[in-house]
Each structure stands twice: as C-alpha cells, then as structure tokens.
BALO-662863 format. One record per atom (N, C-alpha, C, O): x, y, z; atom name; residue number from 1; residue in three letters. Coordinates in nm, 2 decimals, padded with zeros to 4 digits. Example, Ala and Ser with C-alpha at 12.3 -4.5 7.8 and 13.67 -1.06 7.14 Angstrom:
residues 2
    east   north      up  atom   nr  rest
   01.32  -00.57   00.78     N    1   ala
   01.23  -00.45   00.78    CA    1   ala
   01.32  -00.33   00.78     C    1   ala
   01.42  -00.33   00.85     O    1   ala
   01.28  -00.22   00.71     N    2   ser
   01.37  -00.11   00.71    CA    2   ser
   01.29   00.00   00.79     C    2   ser
   01.34   00.11   00.80     O    2   ser
This chain:
residues 109
    east   north      up  atom   nr  rest
   00.14  -00.10   00.00     N    1   met
   00.01  -00.01   00.05    CA    1   met
   00.08   00.12   00.00     C    1   met
   00.16   00.17   00.07     O    1   met
   00.05   00.18  -00.12     N    2   arg
   00.13   00.34  -00.09    CA    2   arg
   00.10   00.45   00.04     C    2   arg
   00.01   00.43   00.12     O    2   arg
   00.19   00.56   00.05     N    3   leu
   00.15   00.60   00.16    CA    3   leu
   00.02   00.69   00.11     C    3   leu
  -00.10   00.67   00.16     O    3   leu
   00.04   00.76   00.04     N    4   arg
  -00.12   00.86  -00.06    CA    4   arg
  -00.23   00.77  -00.04     C    4   arg
  -00.34   00.78  -00.10     O    4   arg
  -00.20   00.66   00.05     N    5   glu
  -00.38   00.59   00.06    CA    5   glu
  -00.41   00.59   00.20     C    5   glu
  -00.52   00.56   00.24     O    5   glu
  -00.30   00.64   00.27     N    6   leu
  -00.37   00.68   00.43    CA    6   leu
  -00.37   00.84   00.50     C    6   leu
  -00.42   00.90   00.60     O    6   leu
  -00.27   00.89   00.39     N    7   ala
  -00.21   01.05   00.41    CA    7   ala
  -00.23   01.11   00.28     C    7   ala
  -00.26   01.07   00.17     O    7   ala
  -00.18   01.26   00.35     N    8   his
  -00.15   01.37   00.29    CA    8   his
  -00.02   01.44   00.26     C    8   his
   00.06   01.36   00.25     O    8   his
   00.03   01.55   00.23     N    9   ser
   00.09   01.58   00.28    CA    9   ser
   00.15   01.77   00.23     C    9   ser
   00.10   01.81   00.13     O    9   ser
   00.23   01.84   00.29     N   10   arg
   00.26   01.98   00.29    CA   10   arg
   00.38   01.95   00.29     C   10   arg
   00.44   01.85   00.32     O   10   arg
   00.42   02.09   00.23     N   11   thr
   00.60   02.13   00.19    CA   11   thr
   00.67   02.23   00.27     C   11   thr
   00.61   02.24   00.38     O   11   thr
   00.77   02.32   00.27     N   12   gly
   00.78   02.43   00.29    CA   12   gly
   00.92   02.43   00.28     C   12   gly
   00.95   02.32   00.31     O   12   gly
   01.07   02.52   00.24     N   13   asp
   01.14   02.50   00.24    CA   13   asp
   01.27   02.65   00.27     C   13   asp
   01.24   02.76   00.22     O   13   asp
   01.36   02.64   00.34     N   14   lys
   01.44   02.77   00.37    CA   14   lys
   01.59   02.73   00.30     C   14   lys
   01.65   02.62   00.32     O   14   lys
   01.64   02.82   00.22     N   15   gly
   01.80   02.80   00.14    CA   15   gly
   01.78   02.62   00.07     C   15   gly
   01.68   02.59   00.00     O   15   gly
   01.86   02.52   00.10     N   16   asp
   01.90   02.44   00.05    CA   16   asp
   01.80   02.31   00.19     C   16   asp
   01.83   02.20   00.20     O   16   asp
   01.73   02.35   00.24     N   17   thr
   01.69   02.24   00.32    CA   17   thr
   01.53   02.27   00.25     C   17   thr
   01.50   02.37   00.19     O   17   thr
   01.45   02.16   00.29     N   18   ser
   01.31   02.11   00.29    CA   18   ser
   01.28   02.07   00.40     C   18   ser
   01.35   02.04   00.49     O   18   ser
   01.10   02.06   00.40     N   19   asn
   01.04   02.00   00.48    CA   19   asn
   00.97   01.95   00.46     C   19   asn
   00.89   02.03   00.41     O   19   asn
   00.89   01.78   00.46     N   20   ile
   00.77   01.73   00.41    CA   20   ile
   00.68   01.68   00.55     C   20   ile
   00.71   01.61   00.64     O   20   ile
   00.56   01.74   00.54     N   21   ser
   00.48   01.69   00.64    CA   21   ser
   00.37   01.61   00.61     C   21   ser
   00.28   01.64   00.53     O   21   ser
   00.38   01.49   00.67     N   22   val
   00.27   01.33   00.61    CA   22   val
   00.15   01.36   00.75     C   22   val
   00.15   01.35   00.87     O   22   val
   00.07   01.39   00.67     N   23   ile
  -00.05   01.43   00.78    CA   23   ile
  -00.20   01.27   00.72     C   23   ile
  -00.25   01.24   00.61     O   23   ile
  -00.21   01.19   00.90     N   24   ala
  -00.27   01.06   00.87    CA   24   ala
  -00.42   01.15   00.82     C   24   ala
  -00.47   01.26   00.86     O   24   ala
  -00.47   01.04   00.71     N   25   phe
  -00.64   01.12   00.70    CA   25   phe
  -00.70   01.04   00.76     C   25   phe
  -00.80   01.00   00.71     O   25   phe
  -00.66   00.98   00.89     N   26   asp
  -00.72   00.92   00.95    CA   26   asp
  -00.66   00.88   01.11     C   26   asp
  -00.60   00.78   01.14     O   26   asp
  -00.68   00.95   01.18     N   27   pro
  -00.60   00.94   01.36    CA   27   pro
  -00.54   00.87   01.39     C   27   pro
  -00.43   00.87   01.44     O   27   pro
  -00.68   00.69   01.35     N   28   ala
  -00.62   00.55   01.38    CA   28   ala
  -00.53   00.53   01.35     C   28   ala
  -00.45   00.47   01.42     O   28   ala
  -00.47   00.60   01.16     N   29   asp
  -00.33   00.53   01.08    CA   29   asp
  -00.24   00.60   01.15     C   29   asp
  -00.13   00.61   01.10     O   29   asp
  -00.24   00.65   01.25     N   30   phe
  -00.09   00.76   01.24    CA   30   phe
  -00.04   00.65   01.32     C   30   phe
   00.03   00.58   01.24     O   30   phe
  -00.04   00.60   01.43     N   31   asp
   00.11   00.48   01.45    CA   31   asp
   00.13   00.39   01.38     C   31   asp
   00.23   00.33   01.42     O   31   asp
   00.05   00.32   01.26     N   32   met
   00.10   00.25   01.17    CA   32   met
   00.21   00.34   01.09     C   32   met
   00.32   00.28   01.07     O   32   met
   00.18   00.45   01.06     N   33   ile
   00.24   00.50   00.97    CA   33   ile
   00.35   00.61   01.05     C   33   ile
   00.40   00.68   00.96     O   33   ile
   00.39   00.63   01.14     N   34   ala
   00.47   00.67   01.26    CA   34   ala
   00.59   00.56   01.26     C   34   ala
   00.70   00.59   01.22     O   34   ala
   00.52   00.36   01.35     N   35   arg
   00.65   00.27   01.28    CA   35   arg
   00.65   00.27   01.17     C   35   arg
   00.63   00.15   01.16     O   35   arg
   00.66   00.32   01.05     N   36   glu
   00.68   00.24   00.90    CA   36   glu
   00.77   00.37   00.80     C   36   glu
   00.84   00.35   00.69     O   36   glu
   00.76   00.50   00.87     N   37   val
   00.79   00.62   00.78    CA   37   val
   00.86   00.64   00.90     C   37   val
   00.83   00.69   01.01     O   37   val
   00.98   00.59   00.85     N   38   thr
   01.11   00.72   00.98    CA   38   thr
   01.19   00.74   00.88     C   38   thr
   01.16   00.71   00.76     O   38   thr
   01.33   00.80   00.91     N   39   ala
   01.38   00.93   00.88    CA   39   ala
   01.46   00.82   00.82     C   39   ala
   01.49   00.87   00.71     O   39   ala
   01.50   00.70   00.83     N   40   glu
   01.63   00.65   00.78    CA   40   glu
   01.57   00.61   00.61     C   40   glu
   01.63   00.61   00.51     O   40   glu
   01.41   00.57   00.64     N   41   arg
   01.35   00.52   00.52    CA   41   arg
   01.32   00.63   00.45     C   41   arg
   01.35   00.60   00.33     O   41   arg
   01.28   00.74   00.44     N   42   val
   01.24   00.84   00.40    CA   42   val
   01.38   00.88   00.31     C   42   val
   01.39   00.87   00.18     O   42   val
   01.51   00.92   00.42     N   43   arg
   01.62   00.92   00.33    CA   43   arg
   01.66   00.84   00.26     C   43   arg
   01.68   00.89   00.15     O   43   arg
   01.71   00.67   00.28     N   44   glu
   01.67   00.61   00.17    CA   44   glu
   01.56   00.65   00.02     C   44   glu
   01.61   00.67  -00.09     O   44   glu
   01.42   00.66   00.05     N   45   his
   01.37   00.71  -00.07    CA   45   his
   01.41   00.82  -00.16     C   45   his
   01.37   00.82  -00.28     O   45   his
   01.50   00.96  -00.09     N   46   phe
   01.51   01.05  -00.16    CA   46   phe
   01.65   01.02  -00.20     C   46   phe
   01.70   01.08  -00.29     O   46   phe
   01.72   00.90  -00.13     N   47   arg
   01.87   00.92  -00.20    CA   47   arg
   01.90   00.91  -00.31     C   47   arg
   01.82   00.85  -00.38     O   47   arg
   01.98   00.96  -00.36     N   48   gly
   02.04   01.06  -00.49    CA   48   gly
   01.96   01.19  -00.49     C   48   gly
   01.95   01.22  -00.60     O   48   gly
   01.91   01.25  -00.43     N   49   leu
   01.87   01.37  -00.40    CA   49   leu
   01.90   01.46  -00.32     C   49   leu
   01.93   01.58  -00.36     O   49   leu
   01.91   01.38  -00.13     N   50   val
   01.92   01.44  -00.06    CA   50   val
   02.06   01.43   00.00     C   50   val
   02.08   01.32   00.05     O   50   val
   02.15   01.52   00.00     N   51   thr
   02.30   01.46   00.09    CA   51   thr
   02.31   01.52   00.21     C   51   thr
   02.42   01.55   00.24     O   51   thr
   02.21   01.54   00.29     N   52   gly
   02.22   01.62   00.41    CA   52   gly
   02.19   01.52   00.55     C   52   gly
   02.26   01.42   00.54     O   52   gly
   02.08   01.53   00.71     N   53   glu
   02.06   01.43   00.76    CA   53   glu
   01.91   01.46   00.70     C   53   glu
   01.88   01.56   00.63     O   53   glu
   01.83   01.37   00.76     N   54   val
   01.69   01.39   00.78    CA   54   val
   01.66   01.31   00.89     C   54   val
   01.69   01.20   00.93     O   54   val
   01.58   01.40   00.94     N   55   val
   01.53   01.44   01.13    CA   55   val
   01.39   01.45   01.12     C   55   val
   01.36   01.54   01.04     O   55   val
   01.26   01.37   01.19     N   56   arg
   01.16   01.29   01.19    CA   56   arg
   01.09   01.37   01.31     C   56   arg
   01.09   01.33   01.42     O   56   arg
   01.03   01.48   01.27     N   57   tyr
   00.99   01.55   01.42    CA   57   tyr
   00.82   01.45   01.43     C   57   tyr
   00.76   01.41   01.33     O   57   tyr
   00.76   01.42   01.57     N   58   glu
   00.62   01.39   01.53    CA   58   glu
   00.54   01.44   01.60     C   58   glu
   00.59   01.50   01.70     O   58   glu
   00.36   01.45   01.58     N   59   leu
   00.33   01.59   01.62    CA   59   leu
   00.22   01.50   01.60     C   59   leu
   00.14   01.53   01.51     O   59   leu
   00.20   01.36   01.70     N   60   pro
   00.11   01.27   01.71    CA   60   pro
  -00.06   01.36   01.74     C   60   pro
  -00.15   01.32   01.67     O   60   pro
  -00.08   01.47   01.83     N   61   gln
  -00.19   01.54   01.85    CA   61   gln
  -00.24   01.59   01.73     C   61   gln
  -00.36   01.63   01.72     O   61   gln
  -00.18   01.58   01.63     N   62   leu
  -00.20   01.64   01.47    CA   62   leu
  -00.20   01.55   01.40     C   62   leu
  -00.23   01.58   01.28     O   62   leu
  -00.17   01.39   01.45     N   63   gly
  -00.17   01.28   01.28    CA   63   gly
  -00.07   01.32   01.23     C   63   gly
  -00.10   01.30   01.11     O   63   gly
   00.06   01.36   01.24     N   64   ala
   00.14   01.40   01.18    CA   64   ala
   00.24   01.40   01.17     C   64   ala
   00.27   01.39   01.29     O   64   ala
   00.37   01.40   01.09     N   65   leu
   00.56   01.35   01.12    CA   65   leu
   00.55   01.44   01.01     C   65   leu
   00.47   01.46   00.93     O   65   leu
   00.71   01.51   01.04     N   66   asn
   00.78   01.64   00.96    CA   66   asn
   00.92   01.56   00.94     C   66   asn
   01.00   01.50   01.02     O   66   asn
   00.90   01.58   00.83     N   67   phe
   01.06   01.54   00.82    CA   67   phe
   01.14   01.65   00.76     C   67   phe
   01.09   01.71   00.66     O   67   phe
   01.26   01.69   00.82     N   68   val
   01.37   01.81   00.77    CA   68   val
   01.50   01.72   00.70     C   68   val
   01.57   01.64   00.74     O   68   val
   01.50   01.79   00.57     N   69   met
   01.58   01.75   00.52    CA   69   met
   01.68   01.84   00.48     C   69   met
   01.66   01.91   00.38     O   69   met
   01.80   01.85   00.54     N   70   arg
   01.91   01.95   00.43    CA   70   arg
   02.00   01.92   00.34     C   70   arg
   02.09   01.84   00.36     O   70   arg
   02.00   01.97   00.28     N   71   gly
   02.08   01.96   00.12    CA   71   gly
   02.00   01.88   00.01     C   71   gly
   02.03   01.80  -00.07     O   71   gly
   01.92   01.93   00.04     N   72   ala
   01.80   01.85  -00.04    CA   72   ala
   01.69   01.92  -00.20     C   72   ala
   01.61   01.86  -00.27     O   72   ala
   01.78   02.10  -00.20     N   73   leu
   01.73   02.14  -00.34    CA   73   leu
   01.79   02.20  -00.37     C   73   leu
   01.78   02.32  -00.33     O   73   leu
   01.91   02.16  -00.47     N   74   arg
   02.06   02.15  -00.45    CA   74   arg
   02.09   02.29  -00.48     C   74   arg
   02.09   02.31  -00.60     O   74   arg
   02.10   02.40  -00.38     N   75   gly
   02.19   02.49  -00.34    CA   75   gly
   02.09   02.57  -00.29     C   75   gly
   02.12   02.65  -00.21     O   75   gly
   01.90   02.57  -00.34     N   76   gly
   01.88   02.67  -00.26    CA   76   gly
   01.73   02.69  -00.36     C   76   gly
   01.74   02.62  -00.46     O   76   gly
   01.63   02.75  -00.36     N   77   val
   01.57   02.84  -00.47    CA   77   val
   01.62   02.95  -00.57     C   77   val
   01.58   02.97  -00.68     O   77   val
   01.74   03.01  -00.49     N   78   thr
   01.81   03.13  -00.62    CA   78   thr
   01.98   03.06  -00.64     C   78   thr
   02.09   03.11  -00.67     O   78   thr
   01.94   02.95  -00.62     N   79   arg
   02.12   02.89  -00.68    CA   79   arg
   02.04   02.72  -00.76     C   79   arg
   02.13   02.65  -00.79     O   79   arg
   01.94   02.68  -00.78     N   80   ser
   01.86   02.61  -00.83    CA   80   ser
   01.89   02.50  -00.97     C   80   ser
   01.81   02.40  -00.96     O   80   ser
   01.95   02.49  -01.05     N   81   leu
   01.94   02.48  -01.20    CA   81   leu
   01.78   02.40  -01.18     C   81   leu
   01.70   02.47  -01.24     O   81   leu
   01.73   02.32  -01.13     N   82   ala
   01.60   02.26  -01.09    CA   82   ala
   01.50   02.31  -01.13     C   82   ala
   01.48   02.42  -01.17     O   82   ala
   01.41   02.20  -01.14     N   83   leu
   01.26   02.25  -01.23    CA   83   leu
   01.19   02.31  -01.11     C   83   leu
   01.13   02.42  -01.10     O   83   leu
   01.19   02.23  -01.02     N   84   asp
   01.09   02.26  -00.92    CA   84   asp
   01.21   02.22  -00.74     C   84   asp
   01.25   02.14  -00.66     O   84   asp
   01.21   02.37  -00.80     N   85   ala
   01.36   02.45  -00.71    CA   85   ala
   01.31   02.49  -00.55     C   85   ala
   01.39   02.55  -00.47     O   85   ala
   01.13   02.46  -00.50     N   86   his
   01.07   02.48  -00.39    CA   86   his
   01.10   02.37  -00.40     C   86   his
   01.23   02.38  -00.39     O   86   his
   01.08   02.26  -00.41     N   87   gly
   01.08   02.14  -00.37    CA   87   gly
   00.91   02.10  -00.37     C   87   gly
   00.87   01.98  -00.34     O   87   gly
   00.82   02.19  -00.40     N   88   lys
   00.70   02.07  -00.40    CA   88   lys
   00.63   01.98  -00.44     C   88   lys
   00.52   01.93  -00.43     O   88   lys
   00.73   01.95  -00.52     N   89   cys
   00.65   01.83  -00.59    CA   89   cys
   00.76   01.68  -00.52     C   89   cys
   00.76   01.57  -00.58     O   89   cys
   00.87   01.72  -00.35     N   90   leu
   00.89   01.61  -00.31    CA   90   leu
   00.73   01.57  -00.21     C   90   leu
   00.68   01.47  -00.16     O   90   leu
   00.71   01.65  -00.21     N   91   gly
   00.54   01.62  -00.09    CA   91   gly
   00.50   01.52  -00.15     C   91   gly
   00.48   01.41  -00.10     O   91   gly
   00.48   01.56  -00.32     N   92   ser
   00.44   01.43  -00.39    CA   92   ser
   00.47   01.26  -00.38     C   92   ser
   00.42   01.15  -00.35     O   92   ser
   00.63   01.34  -00.41     N   93   ala
   00.71   01.19  -00.46    CA   93   ala
   00.73   01.11  -00.24     C   93   ala
   00.75   01.00  -00.20     O   93   ala
   00.71   01.22  -00.19     N   94   ile
   00.74   01.10   00.00    CA   94   ile
   00.60   00.98  -00.01     C   94   ile
   00.60   00.88   00.06     O   94   ile
   00.49   01.02  -00.11     N   95   leu
   00.34   00.93  -00.07    CA   95   leu
   00.36   00.84  -00.18     C   95   leu
   00.28   00.76  -00.23     O   95   leu
   00.47   00.86  -00.21     N   96   asp
   00.52   00.71  -00.34    CA   96   asp
   00.52   00.66  -00.23     C   96   asp
   00.40   00.66  -00.23     O   96   asp
   00.56   00.60  -00.09     N   97   leu
   00.66   00.53  -00.01    CA   97   leu
   00.56   00.41   00.07     C   97   leu
   00.48   00.43   00.16     O   97   leu
   00.61   00.24  -00.01     N   98   asp
   00.51   00.21   00.03    CA   98   asp
   00.52   00.16   00.18     C   98   asp
   00.63   00.14   00.22     O   98   asp
   00.41   00.12   00.28     N   99   val
   00.40   00.16   00.39    CA   99   val
   00.38   00.03   00.43     C   99   val
   00.38   00.01   00.55     O   99   val
   00.37  -00.09   00.33     N  100   glu
   00.40  -00.20   00.46    CA  100   glu
   00.55  -00.29   00.46     C  100   glu
   00.55  -00.41   00.49     O  100   glu
   00.64  -00.23   00.44     N  101   gly
   00.78  -00.26   00.50    CA  101   gly
   00.81  -00.32   00.38     C  101   gly
   00.92  -00.33   00.42     O  101   gly
   00.81  -00.37   00.27     N  102   ser
   00.86  -00.38   00.13    CA  102   ser
   01.04  -00.30   00.09     C  102   ser
   01.05  -00.19   00.15     O  102   ser
   01.14  -00.32   00.04     N  103   thr
   01.23  -00.28   00.03    CA  103   thr
   01.23  -00.12  -00.01     C  103   thr
   01.16  -00.08  -00.10     O  103   thr
   01.28  -00.06   00.04     N  104   val
   01.29   00.12  -00.08    CA  104   val
   01.33   00.11  -00.15     C  104   val
   01.44   00.06  -00.16     O  104   val
   01.26   00.15  -00.25     N  105   arg
   01.28   00.17  -00.39    CA  105   arg
   01.34   00.36  -00.38     C  105   arg
   01.28   00.39  -00.28     O  105   arg
   01.39   00.45  -00.42     N  106   ser
   01.44   00.57  -00.47    CA  106   ser
   01.42   00.63  -00.59     C  106   ser
   01.47   00.60  -00.69     O  106   ser
   01.33   00.73  -00.56     N  107   ala
   01.25   00.74  -00.68    CA  107   ala
   01.31   00.87  -00.75     C  107   ala
   01.24   00.95  -00.80     O  107   ala
   01.49   00.90  -00.75     N  108   phe
   01.59   00.98  -00.76    CA  108   phe
   01.71   00.90  -00.74     C  108   phe
   01.81   00.91  -00.67     O  108   phe
   01.64   00.76  -00.85     N  109   gly
   01.85   00.73  -00.90    CA  109   gly
   01.91   00.63  -00.73     C  109   gly
   02.02   00.59  -00.72     O  109   gly
C-alpha cells in the first residue's frame, strides 16, 4: 500500500532545506504511519537527491510527521537549476513510499 492512500503532505523550504509534513487522513492510522515512515526510510527514498541529514519530528496530536531534509534543494531556490527549486513535488514523491515494509526504492536514482 502506498502512503498516499493513508495520508496527504505539505511542504516548505528555506535555503537548501526542505521540510515535508505527512498528515494521516484518519488519526487511527497515525501509529502505523509513524512505525513505517522513519527518517532512515525517507532518507533512502530520496537517495540521490538529499545530501544531508533527515530529521523526523512527531506531532501525534495532529496525526502528523514532519521531516526536515538538509541538502535537498540543490543549493536552494536562488541557486538551483532544478525545475522545482522549491521542492513542492517532494511532497508528492514521499507519498509513493510503500508502508507495508517492502524494500525501499529511491525515486531519484
């Protein structure tokens, strides 16, 4: 099952750092999402794109996780040649994560 079946996302950026929030549609799914969607899995999912650390923050009262990814925007909005220098498409990309524990494959090489 893909994460997009259980959650939606919001993104933000500052310089070369992107943050992605994953918010459960149903609060009853939050514990499973928190168990499956670790910082390590997110880092692996964005392998080839994120060059820095990935830190996860939990917001159980909101049914949400927030991932701060450093070195994710190829230098930042004003320095990047990327088509999506703000990283908004990363929110969609994280929702492709398989939450049934299968092998993580990177969408970015």
